[in-house]
N, C-alpha and C positions, 0 to 999 in steps of 0.2 A: 504494499499502500504504498501511496504518498504521503511522505510526514509534511504534515502545512505548513506555511510561510509565518516565521516570527511565532515558531512556538513556543511557550514557557508551561513547565513543569514549576505548581505552585504549592509541590509540597515540600516536607523539609529535604536539607545538603542529605542529609543520610542516607530516606529514601532514594535521593537523586542518585548517590553513588551508588547503592544496592542496586537500582533496577528505571529507567528511565527508555524515553521516547528519540531513536538518534536524532542529532539535528535540535533536540529541545535544549532552551535556557531554563535554567533554575532561578527563578526567584518564587521564595519559600511566602505564602501569603501568612503565617503564623507570623511573621516580625512583624513590626510597627513599621518601620523603614520601607516596606516592598511595594507601596507607590513610590515613593522617593526613586530607588533602586531601580524600576521598569522605565522612571522619567526619564533616569540617567543611559538610559540602555536606549530608548525610544522616546527623544524629546517631540518628536512629530505625532499630536492628537489625532491625525489622520489615517495614522498608521496601524492596518490591519493586524489586531495580536488575535492568536488562537490558546486558550487558556486547560490545562487537563487537571485532573486530582487525581483520586482513588476510583471512584467508582458512583453510580449514579444512587445507592444510599446513602453519601456521605455528602457535604458540602462545603468543602473547601473551594471547589473553582466556579460554583455559585456565590459564593463569598468574594472572591478575587475579581469574579466581573462585573460584580456591583461597585465594587471599589475603585476597579480602572474606571469605569464607565461614569461616576461622580466625579472623577480627578479629568475630568473629558479628553478620555477615550470614546471616538464613535463609532468603529468598529470592533468590536470583538464575540468573539465567537468561543462559544463551552464546544471541547471535542465530547461528541457522542461517547460517552461509557465510561468516560476516563480510562487511567492504564490500563485499569481493568478489563474494559471493552473494546480498547486495545488490541490487549494480545487476545481473546478471545475472537477477535474477525480474522487471525492469523498473523496480526502484525508484530512485527522485529520488533527488540529490545537490546540496551546493553549494559554494561555496569558491573558490579563483582557480583551479585546474585548470592549474595550474602550479608548475612544483618547479625549483628547479635543475638545470642542465645544464651540459654543458663544452660550448662555442663556439667549432667551428676557429678559430685563430688563432694569434698568438706571445703571448707572456705572459713579462713581465717578470718574474727570480726577484728576492725581494724578502729584502735581504741582513740586517735585522735579524732577520722571522721566522723565517728560514732557519735552519740547523743541520746540522755533523757531530758523530757520537762517534764516536770513536776506541778502540780496546783492544787492549792489544799484551800479551805474557804469557811466562814461562817456566814451566820446569817447575813452581817452586814457589810463581810471584804472577804476578800483572797488574795491569796500571795501565792508569788512563781516564782521559778529555779530553775537550776539544772543540777544534773548527776551523770557522772562519766563512766565509762565503760572502761572495766582494766584489762581485758582481755574477753576470750572466749570463741566458739567456733559455730557453724550451721553445717549441716549435711543436710545435702541436696537428693531427690531422686526421681525423675519424673514428672518433673518441676512442679515437686513439692517438697517441702519444708521438711525432712523426716527423723530429722533430731537436730540436739544443738543445746549450747548453752553458756544466756549472759551473763559475766559477770559483773556484779554491780559494785564499785567504789563509795559506798554510803559516806568514808571519810570525805569526798568530796564536796558534798551538797553544798550549793549556794545559791542566794535569793538575790533576785534580777528588781524586783516592784521598789523596794525600800531604800533610799536614798542617802538619810541618815545612816553613818557608817554603827554606831553605838547602838540602834536598834536593830539595822541590820544584823549584829552580832549577837544580841540576844535575841533575838529572831532565831541563828541558824543554831547555837549555844541549847534553846530549849527542844526543838527539832531532835537536837544528836543529843537529847538526853533519856531519863529512863521514859519517860512520861511518853514520848514517842517512839523513835527507832533504838534507843540505845546501841548508839552505834560503838560506843566503848571495848562492849562485849558481842559484839555482831559489824567490825568492821567492812563488810562485805555481805551483799543480795548477792542471790542468784533466781534469772529465771530459766528453768529448763524447757525446753519447746519438744512436745512427745508426737504430737501430732500435727497435719494439714491438712484442709481438703479444699479446692478451688469452688471457687464460685464462678458458675459457669456460665451466668450473663452477664457479669463485669465488662466491663469496654474500657479503656487505656486510664489513668488514672482515677478508676474505683478502685476502692479494695477487690481483691480477686484470690485470698486467700481468707479461710478463718482457721484458727492456731489454738491448739488447746496446750498448754504451758504451767507446769506446776513453780509459783513464786515462794522461793523461802525468804523468808525474812524474819527477825528478833529469832531464828531459830526455830521458826515454825514454817512449817509446807502447806501450802492450799492450792487448789488447782485454779485457775483463770482461765477463762477465753475472750480474745478481743478478736476483729478483722486486720489485715493489711495489704495493705499497697506495694507487691511484690514487683521488680522490676531487672535488668541484668542492663548494664552501661559495656559503651561503646568498647570500654577497655579490657570486658570479662566480669567487672566486678559487680554481686549481689549488692542490689537495694534495695532495702524495704524499711516503709514507716506506717505506724499504727498508734492506736490508744487504748488504753486498757482503765476503766471506772473501778479501785479496788475498797472491800470495805479493810480499815484499817484494824478496825477492833478484832476481825480474823486473827489479827496475829499477835492480838495482846497489848494495842496499841490502843487504850480506851479514855486518856485524858480526854476532857470533855464532849464527853460522847452521852447525850442525850437517853442513852440505853441502858448506861449503868449509875447515870448521877444525878439529880432531883435538883430544879430551879436554879438552873447554871445563868441565866440571866444572858447576860453581856460576854461569858467564857464559853456558852457551846464551841462546838466546833464539830464539822461535819464529817459523818465517819467515811466519806467517800472521799479518795484521789485520785486525782486525773496522772495519769502516766504516760506522755507520749513516747514515741521511741522511732529513733534515724538510725537503722543499720546499714554500715558499707562493712563486705567483706571479701576478702579478694582468694583465689585458688589458692588452698593449703597445698 
């Protein structure tokens, strides 16, 4: 088939490197500079342009055509069926033909790139901060997390929302005390992944795995479940983000809990703590 004149691939540069129609130029519509880059390549608004995305089920080509028309281009055509339709009609493509994928095996946690964010609340306020990972690993098989362990350095706990140094230190000391996490006795917590299952209806950017794990905190272990968004970077590293809300009282942290104390007034502390996790792991 003949390649249309002034053909523009509006998908990502990673997609373009993997597979593209010969003769196409890549201007990614997901970039804020999309129109500026097209304008630099084709300054004459009367130039006929043909854009294509992935398929008729996705909207990137329509988005690109709309933005270019709004910028004054008077001859913008959408390639029927996008890249998927082109190949279905027998059109040839070029490119590496490869994209990043999860490889079965063990992945070592990168403690510098990985981080946990905590949030604790009471009725009128909340505080938040970070926890660092000291190490761990993830086992992957069949695109699922089959096991692994995250080692959490509890003495790395910090608070990010209190700017007064004295008040900040006071809160952290309180959280590290026996009232909450008994860090002197239990300097490390662990999150041990036991299994996961795919969320089959997930699209990119949505949670795609349900994870079951054992959380050990203050020397006690209980099961938690949460969903994550997991993907692989171009360099082969595994990246996952998720959030879990856990009831601290199950692990013996009962300070300020209305389940155990009466008439707390302003001293009540919510039982639930939110923990957001970002993991970066590289092939071991």
